[in-house]
N, C-alpha and C positions, 0 to 999 in steps of 0.2 A: 504493500500500500504506500509506503514512504517513497518508493521508486516512482510511482505514477504521480504522487503528490508533488515531487520535485519537478517533474515535467510541467505540470500545471502552474506551479509557483514561478518557475523561471520565465514562462511566457506571460504570466500575469504581470510580473515586474516590467517586462518589456512593453506590454500593453498599456501600462500606466505612464511610461517615460519615453516611448518612441515617437517623438514628434518629427515632422518633416516629410512624410510620404514614403513611397516605396524605395526611392534611392537611399534615403537615410535608414530605412528598416533593414535593407540588405546589409548595410555596414554594421548595424547593431547586432544582427544575427551572426555575422561572421566573427565579430569580436567576442561575443558571448559563447557561441557553440563550437567555434573552431579554435580560436586562440586561447580562451579561458577554460572551457569545459571539455574540449577535445571529443565532442560527440561525433564529429565528422572530421575528415582530413580536408586540407585546402582543396585538393583535387575533387573530392566528392562534393564539396560545397559549390564549387564553380560549375560542376556538371548539373547540379540541382537547379542553380540559377538559370543556366542555359535551357534546361528542359522547360522550366516554368515560363520562360519567354516565348516558347513555341505554343504553349497552351493558352486557351482563352481564360479570362478571369483575372483576379487580383494577384499579380506575381508575388508580392511580398508575403501575402497570406498563404499562397500555395507553397512557397519555400518553407514557411513555418510548419505547415502541415507535413511536408516532406521530412523535415527534421524530426518532428514528433513520430512519424511513421518509422523512420530509421531507428529512433531511440526505443520506442515502446510499442511498435505494431499499430494496429487499428485504434486501440485505446489511447496510445500516445498521440496519434494524429488528431483524434477528437479533443483530447485535453489541451494540446498545443493550440488548436483553433479557438477553443473556448477561452483559454487564458489570455491570448493575444487580442481577441475581439471584444471580450466582455466590457472592459472600461469604456471604449468608444461607443459600444452599443448602448450602454446605460446613459452616457452623456448625450448622445444624439437622440435617444428616445425622449429624454427629459426636455431637450430643446424642441422636439416636435410637439410634445404635449403642452408645454408652457410658453413657447415662443422665445425669441431672442432679443426682445426689446430692451432688456437690461444691459446688453453689451453695446456700448456706444460705438459710433463709426470710427472715432479716432483710435480707440483701443483695438478694434478689429484690424485697422490698417497697420498698426504697429506689430500686431501678431503676424500678419501676412508678410511684412518685411523680414521679420525674424525667420519665418519659414523659408523665405528665399535664401537666407544665409545658410540655414541648416542643410537644405537640398544641395546648394553649391558645394558645401564642405563634403557632403556625402559622395557627390559625383567625383570630386577630386580624390578622395580616399579610394574609391572603386577603381579609378583610372590607374593609380599607382600599383594596384594589385593585379588587374586584368590586362593592362597594356604596358608591360615592363620593358619592351623593346620597340624599335622604330617600325618594323613591319606591322605590329599590332596597333601601334599608335596611328599609323596611316589608315588602317582598317577603321579605327574608331572615328577618325575625322571624316572619312567617306560616309560612315553610318550617320554621323551627326548631320551632314549635309543632306543626305537622302531623306532622313526623317523630318527635316525642316521643310522639304519640298513636298513630301507625300504624307498625308494625314489620314487617308482612308484606311481603316483597320485591315481590310483584306490585302491591300497593297503593301502595308507594313509587314504583314506576315510573309508576303512574297519576297520582300527585301531580306528578311531574316533567312529565308530558305536559300536565296542567292548567296548570302554570306556563308551559310553552312556549306554549300556545294563548293564555293571557291576555297574556303579554308580546308576542306577535305583534300584538296590538291596541293595548296601552297603551304599551309601551316601544320601539316601532319608531323608529329614528333619522330625523331630517328630512333628513339628508345621508349619503352613503356615500363612503368614501375611494376614490380613483381605483383603487387596487390593494391589496387586503388579502391577496392570496395569491401565494405564490411558485410557480414551475413545479414540479409534482410529477411524479416519474417514473410512467409508465403502469404500472398494476398490474392483474393479472387478477382484478378484483373479483368477477365472476360465478363464476369457478372457485373462489375462496376461500369464497364463500357456499355453493356446492354441496358442497364438502368439509365445511364445518361441518354442513350439514343431513344429509349422508350419515353422518357420525360420530354425530350426535345420535340418529338413528333406527336406524342399523345396529349400533352397539356393544351395546345391550341384547339384540338378537337374537343377536349373536355370543357374548355372555357366557352365554346360555342354551344355545347349541349346544356351546360348549367350556367348560362349567362347571367342568371340572377344571383349568383354567389360571388359577392365582391372580393372575398379573400382568395377564392380560387382564381379569379381574374388577376388579382395582384400577384399571386404566386407565379402564374404563367408569364406575366409581363417581366417580372424581375428575373425569372429563370432564363428567359430569352436574352435579356440584357447581359447577364453573366456568362451565357454560353456563346455569344456571338461577338464579343468585344475582345480584341487583343490590345495589349499595351498598358493595362492598368487602370487605376481609378479615374484619371483625368479624361481618358478616352471614352469612358462610359457615360460621361456627362450629357452629351447630346441625346443619347437614347433615353436616359432617365428623364430628361426634360420633356421629351415627347410623351413618355408614359405619365408624367405629372400634369399634362395639360388638362384643365378642368377640375383637377383634384385640389390643387392649392394655387394661390396667386403667384405670379412671376417674381415679385419682390420677396416673398417668403421662400421660394425655391432658391434664389440667389443668396439670401441670408443664410440658409441652411448649408449651402455649398461652401460659403466662406467659413462658416463655423467648423465644418468637417475638415477643412485644410489645417486648422490650428488645433485640432484634437489629436491626442496620441492614438496610435493604432492605425488600422487600415482605413483608407478613404472610402472604401465600399460601405462602411458603416453609415454613410449618408443615406443608404436605403432605409435604415431604422427611422431616421428623421422623416423621410417621405411617407413611410407607412403610418407613423403616428400622426403627422400633421394632416394627413388626408382624412382624418376623422375616425380611424379604426383603432386608435389607442395602442396599448401594449401588444394586443394581438396582431395588429397591422405591422408594428415594428418587428415582431418575431417572424412573421410570414415573409415580409420583404427581405429581411436579413438572411434568413435561411435560404430563400430562393436564389438570391444573387450570388451567394458563396458556394452553393451546392455544385454547380457544373464544374468549376475549377477543382473542387475537392475530389469529386468522383474521378476526374481525369488524372490528377496527379497520383491518387491512390492506385489507379489501374496501371499507369505507365512507369512510375518511379522504380519499382523492383526490376522491371525488364531493362530499364536504363542502366542499372548497375551491371547486368550481365553483358551488356554491349560495350562496357567501358574499356575493354582491352583492344578494341579496333583502332588502328592508327588513323585511318581516314575519319572515323567518328570523332576522335580526340582533336584532330585538326578542325573539323566542323564546329566542335564545341568551343575551341579557342576563338574562331572567327565570330561565332554568335556572341561570345562574351564581349568581344570588341564592339559589336553592333549594339549590345546592351548599354555599354558606356555611352555611345553616341545617341541611343534612344533616350536615355535618362537625361543627358545634357540638352537634347532637343526639347524634351518635356519641360525642363526647367525654364528654358528660354521662351517657349510658346505658351505654357499654361500657368507657370508660377509667377514669373516676372510681370506679366500684364496686370495681374491682380495686386502685386506688391508695389509696383512703381507707378504712382499716379501723378507725382510731381518730381521735378529734377532732384531735389535735395534728398529724396528717399534713397537715391544711389549712395549718398554719403553714409547713411546708416548701414546699408547693406555692405559697402566696402569696409567700413570700420568694424562691423560685426564679424565679417569673414577674417579680417586681420587678427582680431582677438582670439577667435576660435583656432585658427591655424597656429598661432603662437602658444596655444595652450593656456591662455590667461582667462578664458571664460568657457565653461562647459556648454555645449550646444543646447542642453535641455533647459538652461536658464534664459535663453534668448527670447522665448515666447512670452513669458510673464514680464520680462524686462522691457521688451519692445512695446507691449500693451500699456505698461505703466508709464513709460517715457512719452509715448504719443498722447496718452490721456492727459498727462500733466501739461504737455505742450499746448494742447487744445484749450485747456482751461485758463492759460495765462493770457 
């Protein structure tokens, strides 16, 4: 029992302190579970990150589920998901139930600037790990440029596939470590894939048949969003906005999205806010959250054990290295396209972001303190 409790508590701690979105989360996971706890090797962790970039859904949450699966089987995967998601789920559900009028616009803007610093720092840390030489740095720059130009989820997946095929030829290693994988508990992978396919096809039919059931309709819409979006939380925003039309006002939707960016944990917990704010209360928050996370969880649970068995293939390792480079480019492009536009609304916001990044890189300010510090400073500045 203590073994499983440790898995839950480790992820709960991260769920309470992991600000900054998926780029930051991946760094926190690497620091905790590779460097400190040694639950995975560096090679295993990089392979898991690459796999989750290929799959639809929230990449950082899927990486957490994969780590839990590696550590404690199916029970470990569930506990990892619950621990990491619970804090943001509770906070976003409360925001949906009671509104966000208590948080002033100045404090929210300060928090968004702090998030920009955290994500930039996380991208820098990832780049030092995943792009240690010039060939891989060039791959990352090409990926950054490509993802800036291409924003359609299907085309982004195509870019990742092209990177993988190119890396299989160019970046394949000359030698393979004797053992890059730990023993993974046997998982009913085929069954999980069948459940995913059945829900993806069957839910739209069920929602037409039982169209008077609002929670079933909500489950269908959020499951589709989680199953068809690649690239993480920011990419799912347009789909969720379409699903929320008529359910909540546009200004409430944007306020909830802004709040989700400054919460710890996964950005997909925004679904809890939408489910609660749409008038369905805690039940709506639970249904929406389960539905949007379920597709990615089913897929990583089905494929991750097989991914380990394939890890001795040189071509596959080259493909993984190239995809990791593309991941750095993707996260950097996401910071530029989705984080900065919300954070920088006037020129002097750049001064705060630059100063904050300098302090974090020098080790003079922990990243976790930036969000409350930014909110406080901006709120004080607005009141003067």
